[in-house]
N, C-alpha and C positions, 0 to 999 in steps of 0.2 A: 503494499500500499503506500501512497505517496507520503503520508506523514511519517511512517517508520523510516523510509529512505531520507527524508528531510532532517529528522531529529539525529539520525545516525551521522549525518554529515555536518551538523552545526554544533555537535556536543562540545567541541573544543572552544567555542565562542560563546556558547550559551549563557554561561555565568556573567560575562561582560554585558551581554544583552539585558539581563535581568538587572543588573546594577544600573544601567543607563536609564531604563524606563521606570525606575523606582520600585520595582516588584519585590526586591529583597526587603526593603523597609515595610512595604505593605503586608508581606507575610508575617513579620514580626508583630504588626498590629493585629492581624487576624488570630495568631497563636495566642496573643495576650488575653483575648476574649474567649478562649476555650475554658469552660467552667469546671476545671478539675484542680485539686490541691497541688501546689507547685512541688512539694516534696514526695508526692505519691509515686510509688513504683509502678507507673502505667506502662501498659503494652500498646505500642502504636503500630498500626499497619498503614504505611504510606503508599498509596497506589498511583501508579503513573508518576513515580517519584522523580523522574528526570535526573538531574545532577545533585539532587538532595536539599533543595532549598527549604522545604518544609521539614525534613529530617533534622537539619542543623538548627533551624528555629525552634523546634520542640525541645532539643537538648539545652538551649539556652533558658527556656522557661521551666522545662521539667528535667533537671539534671540526673534524675534517677530512672529516666525512661530506658525502656528496651524497644528498639525500633526493628521492624521488618520492612524493608523497602523493595517494591516491586515495580519493574518497568519492562516493557516489551523490547526495548532497544538495548542491546549489549553495550553499545558505545556509551550511552547515557549512565548505565550501571557502573562501568568502568570509571567514568568521571566522578560519579558519586563515591565510589570507594576511595578515590584519590582525595576528595574533599574531606571526607570524615577522618582520614588518617592524619590530616593536617591538625586536628584537635585531639582531645583525649577521649572521644567516644567511639573509636573504631571497634572496640570489643563488644559495644552494645548494639551494633548494627548488623542485622542479617540481610543479605541481598538476594534477590531471586529474579531471574529473567523469565517473565510469564506474561500471558494474556489475562488481564483482570476480568475479562468477560466470561471466562470459563472456570470451572473448578480447579483449584491450584494444588496440585499433588503434594507439594512440599508443605503446605499448611493444614493438611488433614488432621483433624482434631484440635487445632489451635483456635483459640478465641482472644479477642483483644478488647481493650477498654476503650480504645479510640481508633477510628479509621479517618484518614484524611485523603481526599482527592482534590488536588490543587489545579488540575487542568486536564482531566480524563474524560469526563462524561460528554464533552463536545464531539468526541472522535468515535462514540459507540452508541448503541441504543441504552439510553439511560435506565429505563425500567428493568431490562434484562440484567444489566450490569450491577445495579443496587441490589436486585434479587439474588444475584450470584454472591455478592460480597457480604450480604447480611448473615450468611452462616458463619463468618469469621468474627462477628461482633457479639459480645455478650449481651444478654437482656439488661437494659438500662445504660448500655454503653453509648457513646457519642459518635456521630458521623458528621464531620465537617466537610462541606463541598463548596468550592470556590470556582463557579462557572464563569464563562465569558458572557458579558451582557449581550442580549439581542437587540443592539442598537447599531446606528451607522458604523461606529468605530469598531464595535465587536465583529460586525459582518465583514469589514474591511480586513481586520486581522485574520478572520477565518479564510478569506480568500487567499492570503499569502501563506497560511500554515496548513491548509488542507482540511478545513472543517467548517461546519455550519452551526452557529450557536442556537441553542433551543430557547424558548421563551422561559421566563421566570416560573410561569404556571406549570409547564411541562417538567422542568427540572424538579419542582417541589412535589408534583404528583408522583414522580418516580420513587419517592421516599414515603409519601403518605399512603401510597397503594401497597407498600411492603412493610407495613407494621412500624413506621416511624412517625413521630410527632415532631412538628416544626417548633423549635423553642427559641430561636434567635436569627434575626437578620442583621448582617454587618455591612455597612455601608462605608466605603473608604472616604475620609475627608479629602478636601481638595489639594491639601498639601502633599498628597501622594501622586499628584499629576506626573506623567500622563496615564500611569496604570489605572488611576481612579476612573478614567473614561470607559474602561473595558472589563473591570473585574469587580466582583461582589462576593458576598459569602453568605452561607446559610448553615446554622447548626441544628442538627436533629438528634432525637433520642430514640433508641430502639425499645419499643414497648414490650414486644413478645416475639417468640420464635415462629418463623414461617416452617410449614412442612415442605422442606426442600425437595424431598423425594417426589412429591406430587407435581413440583414444578419442573422437573427435569424430564 
């Protein structure tokens, strides 16, 4: 697929791009508003992890976290591994090259306190992907999703990056149809321009378990 080819080829420059468009600071803002105790030993699943932007931000806020980072791009995962080795968190990160839209063999039997998707659902069927990922989240666990806005700027970015953003209603429905309650909307202040033009955030809580076998 085009976006897999694209991300594999821009992995070396991706972090600079995130710095220049203010996304790194915006992620810190999003993570600051995830309502979990800072000293808790949380288990995080970072899906569509890229070069580790959310993984690193989680460690700044939750130093006792254990992170499993998943991406379909091997080059992105390699860059993530390099980034976490620069800090003291390398031993707390497990990386997996996998498709988040399908059952992940390496995670069989695992459950997490928090799942983060910082730019995944635009590239996939959001309902089917959330339904797949919910098996890895404990009841009462949190799922933070940061989609690209379905506005002029979001659609422009989508043209360059190989995706089409969904409406806010469709993104949220993917969660509420799969046993989640929407508990918080996060709007980036203008000081995070230009990324504030295209990114937003939603925090959800998993209320109960789906019967996954019936859905497969």
